[in-house]
C-alpha positions as CSV (number, residue, x, y, z in Angstrom):
1,M,112.9,100.5,115.0
2,T,112.9,101.0,111.2
3,K,111.1,103.6,109.3
4,P,108.8,102.5,106.3
5,P,110.5,103.2,102.9
6,A,109.5,106.6,101.3
7,P,107.3,106.8,98.6
8,K,109.1,106.8,95.0
9,R,109.2,109.9,93.3
10,H,108.3,110.4,89.8
11,L,110.3,112.9,87.6
12,P,108.4,115.1,85.1
13,T,110.8,113.9,82.3
14,S,110.2,110.1,83.1
15,P,108.6,107.9,80.3
16,F,106.5,106.3,82.9
17,K,103.3,107.7,84.2
18,A,102.9,108.7,87.8
19,P,99.9,106.8,89.5
20,V,96.8,109.0,89.5
21,A,94.3,108.8,92.4
22,P,90.9,108.0,91.1
23,P,88.4,111.0,91.3
24,P,86.3,110.4,94.7
25,K,82.7,108.8,94.2
26,E,79.8,111.1,94.3
27,F,76.3,110.1,95.0
28,T,72.9,112.0,95.1
29,V,69.8,111.4,97.0
30,G,67.8,108.5,95.4
31,D,70.6,106.8,93.8
32,Q,70.4,102.8,93.9
33,V,73.7,101.5,95.2
34,T,75.3,98.4,96.4
35,H,77.5,97.7,99.2
36,D,80.0,94.9,99.7
37,M,78.8,94.2,103.2
38,Y,75.3,95.4,103.1
39,G,73.9,94.7,99.6
40,L,71.4,96.5,97.7
41,G,70.2,99.9,98.9
42,R,69.0,103.4,98.1
43,V,70.9,107.0,99.2
44,I,68.3,108.8,101.4
45,G,70.6,111.5,102.4
46,I,74.0,113.3,101.8
47,E,76.6,115.1,104.0
48,D,78.6,116.8,101.7
49,G,81.8,115.1,101.0
50,V,81.7,113.4,104.5
51,A,78.9,110.7,104.4
52,A,76.0,109.1,102.7
53,L,72.8,107.9,104.5
54,V,71.7,104.6,102.9
55,D,68.4,102.8,103.3
56,F,69.4,98.9,102.9
57,G,65.6,97.8,103.4
58,S,66.2,96.3,107.0
59,L,68.6,99.1,108.2
60,Q,69.8,102.4,107.5
61,E,73.5,103.0,107.6
62,R,75.7,106.0,107.5
63,I,78.4,105.3,104.9
64,L,81.5,107.4,105.2
65,S,83.4,108.9,102.3
66,P,85.6,107.8,100.2
67,Y,82.8,104.9,99.7
68,T,85.5,102.2,98.8
69,K,83.1,99.4,99.3
70,M,80.0,101.1,97.8
71,S,79.2,101.4,94.2
72,K,76.4,103.3,92.0
73,L,74.3,100.8,89.9
């Protein structure tokens, strides 16, 4: 069995920029959102840093952080 390769280190003196992780998305109650699978919806509840409860009209879903498939309109 082989190990996966180790992530590459970026030296501080390197002329190339190290990849930066995007900041986590934040939503508030009342935000209108779109989800890749469920479509348009409105945030009706927030669990701090854990999940968002979204009303998509015909159903309500608890979407877990980091909200990769959801974006604010």
